[in-house]
TITI-360506 format. One record per atom (N, C-alpha, C): atom name; x negated, y negated, z. Coordinates in steps of 0.001 Angstrom, whole numbers. Example, Ala and Ser with C-alpha at 12.3 -4.5 7.8 and 13.67 -1.06 7.14 Angstrom:
N, -13190, 5690, 7800
CA, -12300, 4500, 7800
C, -13200, 3300, 7800
N, -12850, 2250, 7080
CA, -13670, 1060, 7140
C, -12900, -30, 7870
END
This chain:
N, -1832, 5832, 29512
CA, -1029, 6095, 30713
C, -471, 4797, 31288
N, -1337, 3744, 31322
CA, -889, 2470, 31870
C, 279, 1904, 31083
N, 200, 2020, 29737
CA, 1279, 1516, 28900
C, 2576, 2268, 29165
N, 2476, 3593, 29355
CA, 3687, 4374, 29600
C, 4309, 4018, 30939
N, 3473, 3758, 31954
CA, 3998, 3345, 33260
C, 4651, 1981, 33168
N, 4016, 1052, 32454
CA, 4606, -280, 32285
C, 5939, -200, 31561
N, 6016, 635, 30539
CA, 7274, 800, 29821
C, 8358, 1396, 30702
N, 8000, 2389, 31506
CA, 8956, 3001, 32418
C, 9417, 2011, 33477
N, 8508, 1140, 33922
CA, 8875, 125, 34906
C, 9873, -863, 34323
N, 9597, -1342, 33108
CA, 10546, -2254, 32458
C, 11912, -1586, 32305
N, 11906, -327, 31925
CA, 13170, 386, 31750
C, 13918, 505, 33075
N, 13209, 833, 34141
CA, 13851, 964, 35443
C, 14496, -349, 35868
N, 13801, -1455, 35655
CA, 14350, -2770, 36002
C, 15606, -3054, 35176
N, 15537, -2793, 33877
CA, 16694, -3018, 33027
C, 17872, -2143, 33402
N, 17613, -883, 33703
CA, 18691, 28, 34097
C, 19324, -418, 35414
N, 18499, -857, 36362
CA, 19027, -1347, 37637
C, 19922, -2559, 37415
N, 19487, -3474, 36569
CA, 20271, -4689, 36328
C, 21569, -4384, 35590
N, 21537, -3458, 34631
CA, 22774, -3087, 33935
C, 23775, -2475, 34912
N, 23316, -1566, 35751
CA, 24217, -933, 36717
C, 24779, -1960, 37694
N, 23959, -2917, 38118
CA, 24425, -3952, 39047
C, 25473, -4852, 38397
N, 25283, -5197, 37131
CA, 26283, -6008, 36421
C, 27603, -5257, 36311
N, 27528, -3968, 36008
CA, 28752, -3180, 35897
C, 29432, -3013, 37253
N, 28654, -2863, 38319
CA, 29238, -2784, 39660
C, 30022, -4049, 39969
N, 29465, -5204, 39619
CA, 30169, -6472, 39836
C, 31433, -6545, 38986
N, 31360, -6022, 37759
CA, 32510, -6062, 36854
C, 33663, -5213, 37372
N, 33358, -4090, 38031
CA, 34405, -3170, 38474
C, 34762, -3330, 39943
N, 34308, -4401, 40571
CA, 34812, -4801, 41883
C, 36043, -5688, 41697
N, 36927, -5706, 42688
CA, 38050, -6633, 42619
C, 37511, -8058, 42597
N, 37963, -8893, 41653
CA, 37433, -10262, 41542
C, 37988, -11177, 42631
N, 37351, -11161, 43783
CA, 37821, -11941, 44925
C, 37811, -13443, 44659
N, 36783, -13908, 43950
CA, 36674, -15334, 43676
C, 36484, -15527, 42177
N, 36123, -16736, 41783
CA, 36017, -17040, 40365
C, 34649, -16808, 39754
N, 33735, -16143, 40490
CA, 32367, -16031, 39983
C, 32288, -15156, 38739
N, 33021, -14042, 38713
CA, 32978, -13180, 37533
C, 33608, -13878, 36333
N, 34771, -14470, 36533
CA, 35426, -15188, 35435
C, 34535, -16304, 34922
N, 33851, -16994, 35829
CA, 32946, -18064, 35412
C, 31800, -17547, 34578
N, 31250, -16383, 34966
CA, 30139, -15791, 34217
C, 30585, -15316, 32843
N, 31838, -14905, 32714
CA, 32356, -14530, 31394
C, 32573, -15776, 30542
N, 33102, -16826, 31167
CA, 33420, -18049, 30420
C, 32171, -18772, 29923
N, 31128, -18843, 30751
CA, 29937, -19588, 30336
C, 28921, -18721, 29592
N, 29239, -17447, 29437
CA, 28373, -16557, 28670
C, 27231, -15941, 29438
N, 27096, -16281, 30729
CA, 25932, -15799, 31479
C, 26003, -14295, 31740
N, 27211, -13739, 31852
CA, 27318, -12292, 32058
C, 26718, -11545, 30869
N, 27110, -11934, 29664
CA, 26587, -11258, 28479
C, 25110, -11558, 28254
N, 24678, -12777, 28588
CA, 23261, -13095, 28474
C, 22432, -12184, 29378
N, 22902, -12009, 30610
CA, 22200, -11125, 31547
C, 22241, -9676, 31067
N, 23397, -9263, 30534
CA, 23505, -7898, 30025
C, 22496, -7641, 28910
N, 22430, -8561, 27954
CA, 21549, -8362, 26805
C, 20087, -8363, 27241
N, 19744, -9205, 28211
CA, 18369, -9218, 28718
C, 18046, -7905, 29430
N, 19001, -7382, 30185
CA, 18794, -6123, 30899
C, 18651, -4964, 29926
N, 19500, -4949, 28903
CA, 19419, -3892, 27900
C, 18097, -3952, 27154
N, 17617, -5161, 26902
CA, 16325, -5319, 26239
C, 15197, -4785, 27107
N, 15261, -5034, 28416
CA, 14257, -4472, 29319
C, 14281, -2947, 29268
N, 15495, -2383, 29214
CA, 15623, -929, 29270
C, 15278, -255, 27950
N, 15596, -928, 26834
CA, 15528, -240, 25538
C, 14645, -922, 24506
N, 14087, -2066, 24831
CA, 13278, -2774, 23849
C, 14120, -3716, 23008
N, 13669, -4018, 21823
CA, 14340, -4974, 20943
C, 15787, -4553, 20711
N, 16675, -5537, 20681
CA, 18098, -5266, 20542
C, 18405, -4643, 19183
N, 19090, -3509, 19219
CA, 19494, -2839, 17986
C, 20712, -3538, 17396
N, 20931, -3340, 16109
CA, 22060, -3985, 15436
C, 23383, -3616, 16103
N, 23532, -2342, 16465
CA, 24797, -1923, 17066
C, 25009, -2551, 18442
N, 23913, -2807, 19171
CA, 24046, -3474, 20463
C, 24393, -4949, 20285
N, 23882, -5570, 19245
CA, 24257, -6951, 18950
C, 25742, -7030, 18595
N, 26216, -6065, 17800
CA, 27638, -6042, 17451
C, 28498, -5788, 18684
N, 28033, -4915, 19574
CA, 28759, -4649, 20812
C, 28881, -5916, 21644
N, 27803, -6656, 21773
CA, 27827, -7890, 22560
C, 28805, -8902, 21968
N, 28825, -9024, 20658
CA, 29736, -9973, 20019
C, 31188, -9530, 20193
N, 31425, -8226, 20126
CA, 32779, -7717, 20363
C, 33216, -8018, 21784
N, 32327, -7827, 22747
CA, 32663, -8109, 24136
C, 32900, -9600, 24351
N, 32150, -10433, 23672
CA, 32361, -11877, 23789
C, 33798, -12238, 23377
N, 34275, -11614, 22319
CA, 35647, -11850, 21870
C, 36651, -11358, 22914
N, 36401, -10187, 23472
CA, 37324, -9615, 24447
C, 37338, -10396, 25758
N, 36232, -11034, 26098
CA, 36163, -11818, 27333
C, 36888, -13158, 27204
N, 37187, -13577, 26010
CA, 37782, -14894, 25786
C, 39110, -15032, 26544
N, 39219, -16096, 27318
CA, 40460, -16390, 28038
C, 40670, -15596, 29302
N, 39674, -14836, 29743
CA, 39825, -14020, 30958
C, 39501, -14859, 32188
N, 40506, -15627, 32684
CA, 40274, -16417, 33889
C, 40445, -15537, 35129
N, 40207, -16104, 36290
CA, 40191, -15306, 37518
C, 41541, -14661, 37786
N, 42620, -15403, 37624
CA, 43939, -14837, 37896
C, 44264, -13701, 36934
N, 43884, -13866, 35675
CA, 44123, -12800, 34698
C, 43325, -11548, 35057
N, 42079, -11717, 35496
CA, 41265, -10573, 35910
C, 41879, -9873, 37121
N, 42365, -10652, 38079
CA, 42974, -10059, 39268
C, 44231, -9266, 38913
N, 45066, -9840, 38066
CA, 46296, -9137, 37678
C, 45976, -7828, 36974
N, 45005, -7875, 36046
CA, 44699, -6671, 35282
C, 44008, -5625, 36144
N, 43120, -6070, 37029
CA, 42460, -5124, 37943
C, 43510, -4435, 38804
N, 44442, -5215, 39342
CA, 45483, -4644, 40197
C, 46335, -3649, 39424
N, 46668, -3975, 38175
CA, 47443, -3052, 37354
C, 46675, -1764, 37081
N, 45436, -1890, 36658
CA, 44658, -721, 36247
C, 44332, 210, 37408
N, 43921, -376, 38533
CA, 43294, 427, 39587
C, 44030, 432, 40924
N, 44966, -492, 41132
CA, 45586, -631, 42448
C, 47096, -439, 42429
N, 47657, -15, 41310
CA, 49088, 285, 41264
C, 49406, 1326, 42345
N, 50418, 1066, 43188
CA, 50687, 1988, 44309
C, 51088, 3384, 43845
N, 50743, 4364, 44659
CA, 51168, 5738, 44423
C, 50364, 6441, 43357
N, 50935, 7529, 42862
CA, 50205, 8367, 41909
C, 50318, 7854, 40486
N, 51051, 6755, 40282
CA, 51229, 6223, 38934
C, 50149, 5233, 38532
N, 49119, 5089, 39344
CA, 48019, 4189, 38988
C, 47466, 4605, 37622
N, 47317, 3668, 36676
CA, 46839, 4062, 35339
C, 45481, 4752, 35343
N, 44533, 4226, 36142
CA, 43188, 4810, 36178
C, 42719, 4845, 37636
N, 42477, 6038, 38146
CA, 41946, 6127, 39506
C, 40507, 5615, 39518
N, 40158, 4684, 40416
CA, 38787, 4162, 40479
C, 37886, 4910, 41450
N, 38302, 6105, 41869
CA, 37540, 6925, 42811
C, 37264, 8278, 42179
N, 36037, 8747, 42297
CA, 35656, 9994, 41637
C, 36553, 11158, 42058
N, 36773, 11331, 43362
CA, 37580, 12456, 43840
C, 38978, 12426, 43229
N, 39611, 11266, 43282
CA, 40973, 11127, 42779
C, 41019, 11280, 41259
N, 40045, 10711, 40586
CA, 40003, 10800, 39131
C, 39888, 12256, 38690
N, 38993, 13012, 39326
CA, 38805, 14411, 38956
C, 39996, 15268, 39375
N, 40667, 14882, 40465
CA, 41888, 15574, 40891
C, 42927, 15517, 39774
N, 43150, 14318, 39236
CA, 44115, 14177, 38145
C, 43623, 14869, 36883
N, 42344, 14703, 36565
CA, 41799, 15292, 35338
C, 41902, 16813, 35350
N, 41875, 17413, 36536
CA, 41954, 18862, 36648
C, 43368, 19381, 36465
N, 44347, 18467, 36451
CA, 45742, 18874, 36339
C, 46393, 19185, 37667
N, 45693, 18915, 38765
CA, 46253, 19190, 40092
C, 47436, 18267, 40366
N, 48381, 18752, 41142
CA, 49560, 17963, 41466
C, 49392, 17303, 42828
N, 50311, 16386, 43127
CA, 50309, 15743, 44426
C, 49381, 14547, 44499
N, 49400, 13915, 45663
CA, 48586, 12726, 45897
C, 47194, 13147, 46351
N, 46151, 12722, 45662
CA, 44793, 13114, 46071
C, 44348, 12398, 47331
N, 43417, 13003, 48051
CA, 42851, 12372, 49243
C, 41885, 11266, 48833
N, 41843, 10234, 49658
CA, 40958, 9105, 49365
C, 39642, 9188, 50135
N, 39673, 9671, 51364
CA, 38486, 9673, 52215
C, 38114, 11103, 52619
N, 36829, 11281, 52887
CA, 36288, 12524, 53444
C, 36556, 13731, 52561
N, 36622, 13525, 51261
CA, 36704, 14658, 50348
C, 35314, 15259, 50173
N, 35270, 16480, 49650
CA, 33973, 17127, 49422
C, 33092, 16267, 48519
N, 33714, 15699, 47483
CA, 32971, 14852, 46547
C, 32419, 13612, 47247
N, 33284, 12925, 47997
CA, 32858, 11708, 48687
C, 31780, 12004, 49723
N, 31916, 13135, 50399
CA, 30914, 13500, 51397
C, 29553, 13749, 50748
N, 29544, 14317, 49553
CA, 28270, 14542, 48878
C, 27659, 13228, 48412
N, 28496, 12296, 47932
CA, 27987, 10966, 47579
C, 27379, 10317, 48822
N, 28103, 10393, 49946
CA, 27615, 9804, 51191
C, 26296, 10445, 51620
N, 26188, 11760, 51446
CA, 24948, 12463, 51803
C, 23783, 11973, 50951
N, 24001, 11855, 49643
CA, 22916, 11397, 48768
C, 22525, 9952, 49085
N, 23514, 9130, 49406
CA, 23209, 7757, 49810
C, 22363, 7742, 51075
N, 22764, 8545, 52051
CA, 22030, 8571, 53323
C, 20607, 9057, 53124
N, 20409, 10078, 52300
CA, 19063, 10591, 52048
C, 18178, 9535, 51373
N, 18812, 8625, 50614
CA, 18055, 7565, 49954
C, 17914, 6323, 50828
N, 18482, 6380, 52047
CA, 18358, 5255, 52973
C, 19421, 4193, 52816
N, 20573, 4558, 52227
CA, 21654, 3606, 51984
C, 22825, 3927, 52900
N, 23327, 2910, 53575
CA, 24566, 3027, 54337
C, 25529, 1992, 53766
N, 26615, 2446, 53169
CA, 27548, 1532, 52517
C, 28288, 681, 53537
N, 28214, -638, 53368
CA, 28935, -1540, 54262
C, 30439, -1431, 54069
N, 30870, -876, 52925
CA, 32296, -767, 52621
C, 32867, 601, 52971
N, 32051, 1482, 53548
CA, 32444, 2883, 53698
C, 33707, 3065, 54543
N, 33965, 2154, 55487
CA, 35131, 2335, 56348
C, 36421, 1878, 55670
N, 36313, 1033, 54679
CA, 37499, 499, 54019
C, 37613, 916, 52564
N, 36551, 1423, 51995
CA, 36518, 1797, 50582
C, 35848, 3162, 50456
N, 36490, 4131, 49782
CA, 35831, 5420, 49581
C, 34475, 5240, 48905
N, 33476, 5975, 49374
CA, 32127, 5788, 48846
C, 31992, 6269, 47411
N, 32986, 7046, 46936
CA, 32920, 7493, 45543
C, 33707, 6576, 44613
N, 33912, 5311, 45021
CA, 34556, 4340, 44133
C, 33611, 4001, 42986
N, 34172, 3549, 41885
CA, 33363, 3258, 40701
C, 32290, 2231, 41014
N, 32651, 1159, 41735
CA, 31647, 111, 41927
C, 30587, 508, 42948
N, 30945, 1319, 43962
CA, 29918, 1755, 44912
C, 28969, 2762, 44271
N, 29477, 3621, 43407
CA, 28581, 4545, 42707
C, 27654, 3787, 41758
N, 28159, 2741, 41110
CA, 27294, 1945, 40240
C, 26274, 1150, 41053
N, 26691, 637, 42210
CA, 25734, -51, 43084
C, 24632, 899, 43539
N, 25014, 2124, 43874
CA, 24015, 3096, 44298
C, 23089, 3460, 43144
N, 23634, 3590, 41955
CA, 22786, 3853, 40788
C, 21794, 2724, 40591
N, 22261, 1475, 40737
CA, 21364, 327, 40601
C, 20247, 399, 41637
N, 20598, 765, 42864
CA, 19607, 899, 43933
C, 18566, 1955, 43578
N, 19017, 3103, 43080
CA, 18080, 4175, 42738
C, 17127, 3751, 41626
N, 17653, 3110, 40587
CA, 16786, 2625, 39506
C, 15755, 1630, 40050
N, 16221, 733, 40926
CA, 15323, -284, 41470
C, 14218, 346, 42318
N, 14567, 1339, 43129
CA, 13556, 1984, 43956
C, 12583, 2795, 43107
N, 13078, 3399, 42044
CA, 12193, 4099, 41114
C, 11208, 3114, 40494
N, 11702, 1946, 40089
CA, 10817, 934, 39532
C, 9781, 464, 40528
N, 10200, 277, 41777
CA, 9260, -148, 42807
C, 8192, 922, 43052
N, 8608, 2188, 43019
CA, 7641, 3282, 43195
C, 6639, 3308, 42042
N, 7115, 3053, 40834
CA, 6195, 2982, 39693
C, 5213, 1818, 39860
N, 5728, 701, 40377
CA, 4875, -480, 40565
C, 3743, -182, 41542
N, 4047, 643, 42523
CA, 3048, 1014, 43527
C, 2484, 2393, 43206
N, 2359, 2667, 41924
CA, 1964, 4005, 41441
C, 856, 4600, 42317
N, 1084, 5829, 42749
CA, 127, 6505, 43619
C, 534, 6461, 45071
N, 1574, 5647, 45397
CA, 2064, 5594, 46775
C, 1367, 4521, 47580
N, 2077, 4007, 48554
CA, 1489, 3023, 49465
C, 919, 3757, 50669
N, -191, 3324, 51135
CA, -854, 3996, 52260
C, -406, 3393, 53574
N, -194, 4223, 54556
CA, 109, 3726, 55895
C, -1206, 3430, 56628
N, -1092, 3066, 57894
CA, -2283, 2661, 58640
C, -3303, 3783, 58733
N, -2834, 5026, 58662
CA, -3752, 6145, 58736
C, -4318, 6560, 57402
N, -3934, 5822, 56341
CA, -4459, 6126, 55023
C, -3664, 7161, 54259
N, -2488, 7533, 54776
CA, -1664, 8550, 54121
C, -647, 7896, 53194
N, -461, 8489, 52037
CA, 515, 7965, 51087
C, 1927, 8271, 51567
N, 2825, 7307, 51406
CA, 4218, 7490, 51805
C, 4956, 8334, 50775
N, 5613, 9406, 51251
CA, 6411, 10226, 50339
C, 7501, 9411, 49670
N, 8016, 8398, 50390
CA, 9104, 7580, 49880
C, 8663, 6710, 48708
N, 7351, 6601, 48485
CA, 6827, 5778, 47402
C, 6549, 6591, 46144
N, 6889, 7852, 46134
CA, 6592, 8727, 45002
C, 7629, 8524, 43893
N, 7209, 8118, 42678
CA, 8182, 7959, 41591
C, 8962, 9224, 41290
N, 8318, 10388, 41456
CA, 9002, 11651, 41163
C, 10219, 11830, 42064
N, 10101, 11438, 43337
CA, 11212, 11559, 44280
C, 12418, 10753, 43801
N, 12165, 9493, 43404
CA, 13269, 8631, 42980
C, 13820, 9056, 41631
N, 12957, 9541, 40743
CA, 13444, 10052, 39464
C, 14371, 11241, 39685
N, 14016, 12118, 40609
CA, 14861, 13271, 40891
C, 16176, 12842, 41532
N, 16139, 11832, 42378
CA, 17381, 11339, 42982
C, 18303, 10744, 41913
N, 17729, 10014, 40974
CA, 18531, 9494, 39864
C, 19159, 10642, 39090
N, 18358, 11648, 38759
CA, 18851, 12779, 37973
C, 19964, 13520, 38707
N, 19766, 13795, 39993
CA, 20752, 14559, 40746
C, 22057, 13788, 40905
N, 21967, 12484, 41171
CA, 23191, 11705, 41332
C, 23900, 11534, 39993
N, 23132, 11328, 38937
CA, 23735, 11173, 37613
C, 24471, 12442, 37205
N, 23807, 13584, 37329
CA, 24412, 14839, 36871
C, 25521, 15310, 37810
N, 25349, 15077, 39103
CA, 26334, 15559, 40062
C, 27537, 14665, 40216
N, 27385, 13385, 39875
CA, 28476, 12439, 40125
C, 28729, 11494, 38945
N, 27852, 10540, 38719
CA, 28156, 9481, 37744
C, 28561, 10028, 36375
N, 27789, 10957, 35846
CA, 28075, 11479, 34510
C, 29197, 12510, 34513
N, 29629, 12935, 35697
CA, 30708, 13920, 35796
C, 32081, 13290, 35603
N, 32157, 11934, 35736
CA, 33490, 11326, 35601
C, 33480, 9951, 34955
N, 32400, 9200, 35072
CA, 32422, 7823, 34574
C, 32583, 7709, 33056
N, 32033, 8619, 32238
CA, 32314, 8492, 30797
C, 33816, 8569, 30484
N, 34511, 9508, 31113
CA, 35952, 9617, 30889
C, 36692, 8440, 31527
N, 36217, 7982, 32676
CA, 36788, 6795, 33315
C, 36739, 5609, 32356
N, 35598, 5388, 31722
CA, 35475, 4269, 30789
C, 36446, 4435, 29617
N, 36606, 5660, 29131
CA, 37553, 5908, 28043
C, 38973, 5544, 28465
N, 39344, 5905, 29682
CA, 40702, 5627, 30136
C, 40919, 4135, 30374
N, 39902, 3443, 30846
CA, 40023, 1987, 30991
C, 40240, 1343, 29631
N, 39481, 1774, 28639
CA, 39663, 1243, 27277
C, 41083, 1490, 26778
N, 41633, 2633, 27118
CA, 42976, 2991, 26649
C, 44064, 2163, 27327
N, 43914, 1887, 28621
CA, 44996, 1267, 29389
C, 44881, -245, 29559
N, 43707, -798, 29339
CA, 43533, -2240, 29544
C, 44423, -3039, 28591
N, 45086, -4067, 29138
CA, 45951, -4928, 28337
C, 45329, -6306, 28101
N, 44328, -6639, 28910
CA, 43739, -7975, 28870
C, 42638, -8096, 27833
N, 41809, -7098, 27741
CA, 40649, -7131, 26857
C, 39345, -7114, 27617
N, 39293, -7843, 28728
CA, 38038, -7951, 29476
C, 37600, -6608, 30039
N, 38543, -5832, 30585
CA, 38144, -4548, 31162
C, 37817, -3522, 30077
N, 38404, -3678, 28905
CA, 37982, -2850, 27776
C, 36528, -3151, 27438
N, 36172, -4432, 27475
CA, 34781, -4814, 27212
C, 33853, -4242, 28277
N, 34251, -4350, 29551
CA, 33421, -3773, 30618
C, 33232, -2274, 30407
N, 34295, -1597, 29968
CA, 34209, -151, 29736
C, 33290, 164, 28561
N, 33310, -674, 27526
CA, 32385, -474, 26407
C, 30937, -607, 26870
N, 30674, -1619, 27702
CA, 29323, -1788, 28241
C, 28977, -646, 29192
N, 29973, -197, 29961
CA, 29740, 927, 30852
C, 29338, 2180, 30099
N, 30014, 2431, 28986
CA, 29665, 3601, 28174
C, 28253, 3487, 27628
N, 27864, 2274, 27290
CA, 26499, 2066, 26771
C, 25459, 2367, 27857
N, 25698, 1881, 29063
CA, 24787, 2190, 30175
C, 24735, 3693, 30434
N, 25887, 4343, 30407
CA, 25927, 5778, 30709
C, 25183, 6599, 29664
N, 25171, 6141, 28416
CA, 24351, 6816, 27404
C, 22877, 6803, 27810
N, 22416, 5663, 28298
CA, 21021, 5553, 28719
C, 20765, 6324, 30001
N, 21739, 6335, 30903
CA, 21588, 7109, 32138
C, 21471, 8597, 31818
N, 22270, 9070, 30881
CA, 22193, 10475, 30490
C, 20820, 10802, 29900
N, 20277, 9872, 29103
CA, 18943, 10087, 28534
C, 17890, 10151, 29634
N, 18004, 9273, 30636
CA, 17067, 9308, 31762
C, 17190, 10614, 32533
N, 18426, 11049, 32769
CA, 18630, 12281, 33528
C, 17987, 13472, 32824
N, 18132, 13520, 31508
CA, 17487, 14613, 30756
C, 15976, 14517, 30859
N, 15448, 13299, 30744
CA, 14004, 13098, 30803
C, 13457, 13487, 32181
N, 14154, 13051, 33238
CA, 13681, 13345, 34585
C, 13802, 14835, 34904
N, 14834, 15463, 34388
CA, 14986, 16897, 34611
C, 13843, 17673, 33955
N, 13333, 17116, 32851
CA, 12204, 17748, 32133
C, 10862, 17395, 32774
N, 10891, 16573, 33844
CA, 9649, 16239, 34528
C, 8869, 15114, 33904
N, 9543, 14251, 33138
CA, 8853, 13139, 32463
C, 9191, 11844, 33199
N, 8632, 11653, 34397
CA, 9022, 10537, 35242
C, 8389, 9208, 34860
N, 7349, 9233, 34054
CA, 6655, 7979, 33720
C, 6760, 7666, 32241
N, 7659, 8341, 31551
CA, 7823, 8091, 30144
C, 6828, 8804, 29259
N, 5978, 9655, 29858
CA, 5012, 10407, 29073
C, 5469, 11839, 28950
N, 5420, 12374, 27746
CA, 5914, 13734, 27522
C, 4981, 14753, 28152
END
């Protein structure tokens, strides 16, 4: 049992770190930190370490993926990243190549006409509700729809991290009266991961990554989408496992 909990903890940490790296990748590159991490190799080094935490020894296909991404990241300076991000996600009007918001993305995918709403949609409200239930209040909520790609990835990272922390404190932390905190239960966080993954992240992000790969002209965002698809494969596996009630990696 101890080994299975330790393995689940390592996986939770790796999943949290992968989601956090992807959230940073799909934010607008305000400064040169992302470009610097691509240029010096630290982004891919962190990715490979996170994937190793989540999945164990690096598989041959993951090594090939990392090398492919290294090639695609070549020459992606800050200005190039900004131009490509603006083209992909910020083109004005309905002609934006890839909507970076779940509500808008699904609006187009459904074949609906017209300009989709950005704020206070049913989808965004449900994301906001799940965030609030998990104790998260988005600092960007007034200026950025909460169902944006990077905020959903940040929230996924938070959920994985809290699940890992709950595993670390297996059995719950006791309050002054000796009662275990419900918020420390790994099952609670596993269910939150499963519900958010099935209700939101997995409902649009796999297709989002496909469309980024199709429309990217620079190469770097195609690489981010390839890594995003890899993370989503693991998220889907976790969601299935948690839905089956296997929160600690034991069948």
